N, C-alpha and C positions, 0 to 999 in steps of 0.2 A: 554235220550241216553241208548242204551243197553251197559252193561258192560260185560267184557270178561268172568267173573266167575259168572254171574248172575245165581241164582238158585242152585248153589253149597251150601250144608249145612255142616258146620263144627263146631264140638264140641271141644272147647280147654280146656283141663285140665291142661295145663302148667302155671307156675307162674313166673319164672325167665325169664330174658330177651329173650333168644333164641326162645323159643316158642311162646310168644306173638309177637315177631318180625315177626316170619314166619306167624302167623294168620293175622297179620296186613297187610302183602302183599296180602294176599288172599282177605282179607276185602276190601282193597282199590280197587280192581277189582271186587267188587260186591258179593263176597261170603257172606252168612248169617252166621256170626260167633257168636256163643254162648259161652261165657266164663263160666266155671263152678268151683267154689272155695268153700272150707268149710267156714263157717261164722267165724271160730276162726282166719282167717287171716285178718279179717277186721281191717283196720288202720295200717297195715304193709306197709313199703316203697314198691313202685312199679314204673314202668316206664309208667306214664300216656300217653306219646306220642304214645305208642305202642297200646293203648286200643281204639283208635278211630275206628269209623265205626263198633263197635261191641255191643252186648247185654251182660249182666252180670247176673248170678243168683248164689245163694248160695245153696249148697247141701252136706249133710254129707255123704260121700261115706262109712263110717265105720258102718253105720246102714243098715239093711236089706231093709228098705223101700226106703232109699236113693239110694241104688244100683238099686232098682227096677224102680225108676224114671229115672236113668240114662240109664237103659236098653231100657226103652220106647223111650228116646231120640235117643239112638244109632240105633234102628231099622229104624229110618227115616233119619239118617244122611248118608252123603257121606264120611265124613272124620272124624276121631278122632285124636286129638293130645295130647300127654302127655309128661311131663318132669320129671316123677318119676326116682328115682334109679332103676336099674334093679331088677325085681322081685316084686316090690311093687304093681304095677298095677295087677299083678296076685293074690297077696294076697288080694286086694280090689274087685277082681272079675270084673275088667273093662279092662282086657288085650285083645289082638288081638284074641286069640283062643276062648275065651268066647264070645265076641261080635259077631265074624264072624260067629258063628254057626246059629244065626238068622238073620244075614245080611252079606251074602256071598260076596256082592259087595263092602264091607266096605274097604276103604284105611285108614290104621292105622299107624301113625307116632309117634315113640318114639324118643326123643332128650335127649341125655346124654353126659357126658364129654368123656367117654372111650369106649361106646358101649355096647351091650348086651352080647357080649363074650369077652374072652381074660383075662389074669391074672390081668389086672387093672380095671376090670368092676366095682368093688365095691368101688374104690377109690374116695373119695370126691375131689372136686376140683373147681376152678374159672379160669376165662380167662387167667390170668397170668400163671396157672400151665399148660394149654393146649398148650399155645405158647412154654413154657419151655420143655415139652416132645416131641413136635413135631419138635424141632430143630430151630424154628424161632427166638426164644428170643436170642439164643447164637450169632446170626449174627446181632443183631440189637443194635447200639451204636457207639460211635465216635472212639474208637480205641481198639486194643487188651488189652491194659492196663486198660481201663475203664470198669466198670461193665456193663452187658447187660441193655439196656434201654427198659422200659416198654412203649409201644405205648400209645397214647393219647385217644384211643378209644378201644372198645371191639372187636378186630379182630375175635376172636374165637367165641364169642357169636353171632355176627352179620353175618359175612361172612360165617364162617366154620359151624356155627349151624343154625341160622335162615333162611339164604339164601338157604343153602343146603337142609334144611327140605321143603321149599316151592317147590324147584325144584324136589325134591323126590317125593313130593305128587303129583305134576303136571304130572310127568312121570308115576307115578303109576295109575292115573286117565285115562291115555291113554290106558294103558294096557288091561282093560276089554273089550275094542273093539275087541281085538283078543282072550283073555282068557276067558272072562265072569265071572271073579272073581277079587275081591280086593286082596291086599296083605299088608305085614308088612314092613314099611320103617324104617330102623334102622339107625339114624343119629347120629354119635358121633363127638363131636367138635375136638377131636385129629385127627380123620380121615380126617376132613376137612383141618386142618392145615397142615397135611403131604401132603395132596393133592395139596396144595398151594406152595409146596417147590420144584417147577420145576427147577428153577435156581440152587439151591443147590444140588439137586439130580443129575442134569447134571454134575456139576463139580466134584462130589464125585464118581459117577459111571464111568465117562469118563476119569477123569484125577487123581482121588484119592486125590483131594484138598478140603479143607473145605472153607466155607464161613467164612472169618474172620471179626470180627467187625471193621469196619473203614479201611479194607485193602483188599477188593475185588472189581471187577469191579463195582458193584452196591452198594457197601457200603464205597466208599471214596478213593480208592486206586489212581485214577487217577484225575487231576484237572478238567476234563470235566464232572464229575458226582459228584457233592458235593453241600454243602450248605456253603455260605460265610457270614461272619459277615460285615455289612455295617457301614457307617460313624455314623449313628443314633442309633447303637446297634441292629438294626433289621437285618433280614437275607434274602438272595437271593438264590434260588436253580438254579443250572445249570444242564442240562441233554443233553449236546451235544455229544450224542453217535456216531451218524453217521458222517462220515469223513466231509461231506459238512457243517454240523452244526459246527463242531470243527474248521475247516478252517475259517469260517465266524467269529467265536468268537474271534480267534486269530487275525485276521485283525481288528476287532472292538477295541480290547485291545491294538493295537499297536505291536503285535508280530506275524506278518505274517511268519516269519521264522520257527514258531514252528508247521506250519500246517502238515509237515511230522513226527512229533515227538510225535504224539498222544499216542503211546504205547511204548516210549522210556523210560524204567525204569531208566536209568542213569540220565535222565534229568528231571524226576518226581519231585524230591524235589525242584528243582530250579523253575519249573513251579508252583508248590504249592505256593511257598513263594511269587512269584510275583503276583499270582491271589488274594492272601489273602491281600497283601498290596493295590493292585489296586482297589478291591472292597471296601476297607475301605476308599477310597477317597470321596465316595458320599453316599448319603442316599439310603436306599432300593428302595424307590418309583422312585428316580432320575435315578437309574440304570435301573429299569424295563422300565421306559419311553425311555431310550436311546436305549435299546436292543430288546424290544418286537417286533419291525417291521423288525428285521433283521434275523428272523429264526434261532435262536440259541438254542431254547428249553430253555426258561428262564420263572421264575415265582417267585413272592414274597412269602416269607413264612408268611402267614396271621395268626393271632390269630383267635380263633373260632368266636368271635363277628365281627372281620372284614370280615371273610369269609361269615358269615350269612347276612351281610349288604351289600355285594358287588353287583355291578351293574349286573353281569353276573349271580350270583346265583339267584337274583330276576328275572331276564328276563327269566330264565329257569323254574320258577315257583317251585323253591326248598323251598322257604319259603312263606306260604300262610296265609291269615287271615281266621279264621273259628270261629263258635260259642263257647263261653266258657261254661262250666258246670255252670249252675245257671243263664245264661244270659250274655249279652256283647260279646266281641270278643277277640280272643287271637291269637298269632303268633304261627305256628307249622311248622314243616318240610313238605314239599310237597312230592308228590309221584316221586320217582327217575326214574321209569320205564316208557317210553313214548310210548304208542301205538296210531297209527294215527286214527284208526277207533273205537277202544273201550277203551278209555283212563280211567285210574284210577281216583280217586277223594277222597277227604277229605269231607265227608258228615256231619258226627255227631261227637260231642265231646266225650271223654272218659265217660262211664257210671259210675254212682255211684256204689259203691260196693252192689251187690245184687239188683240193680235197677229193673231188669226185672224178677225177681223170680216169683212173682204172675202171671205176664202175661204168662210166659212159661208154668207154671202149669195149668193155665186155658186153654191154647192151647192144652195141653195133655188131657183135659177133667176132670180136678180136680174142684169140686164145691168150692165156697168160704168158707164153713165151714170145708171142708177137708184140704184146704190150711192152714186155721188157726190152724187145729190139727197138721199138719205137722211142722208148725212154733213152736208150743208150745212143741212138742215132741223133738225138736232139730234136726229134718231131713232136714230142710232148715234154 
């Protein structure tokens, strides 16, 4: 079956999660992704799930011959992806300006925390820092009196970084049809987080109000958009925003008279107390069974293992069996983007560190004795 990005050639110099997640998306849909890392990183922790469908080679970019090898690779590439701090790629001679001289159609994507410009460009950081500076962390938590709550997954790395990088690359790949040239895609995780703050921005720009932890429309102010503890100590989520859903919920819980009090601040405390007591009467799964057919926007709060084993997740192909490195099989996350004609796939397991170094060099025309010399001299 033809894949959507079949024939696209990607060189991935990134190491931490945002870059590999981006190139995983491209590889899942057929791009030929070659990951290039210095051999000094062998054995360091990585995210193996993001390395599927790719090849991997080692290369010392601090050596002149290593840079020459990479330049040869870049001349035949469509995309170069890197996650260095600003200025590092230029010092290594693998920046957009250098590589595009010999490959004008190259799309070059840089993924950083704070971008290539601005007063924070050189600040080091991780996911929690980007959420903090982007305003998202301040609004996440149970109440204004409680500290901000760190999400259970890397929102900035995955959504603001990896996904935006993949989107930016695909947009840039379309542009040469009109311009005839590639371009530099500058993806900053802070930019992505700020771009996700539409609700908070609307409140602030329109009303001068901040999103308060546990005390705004989407963070728990009203009983119809909250998480409730059930009799078994597990939790149920309610998202009955539209009036018809709220009305149905009130009727189901025995309070039809509250249908017109959805935004009644004077009764909010009374409704909160009732809902908390009511949902504490049954288990999470009993409540879900009772409410799921009534159209009230309800869902159980699943632990990660429960979610990964759920019937719906399995039916959607979000967990699949694939070959494990060294033989056998393993469960991995599936492809979350579904195309009807050119779907993605999980075809190959994560490669061993440097597994394809010799093969890639041979494809570039290096003889076996030359490859051995490069290895002996620390170039690969």
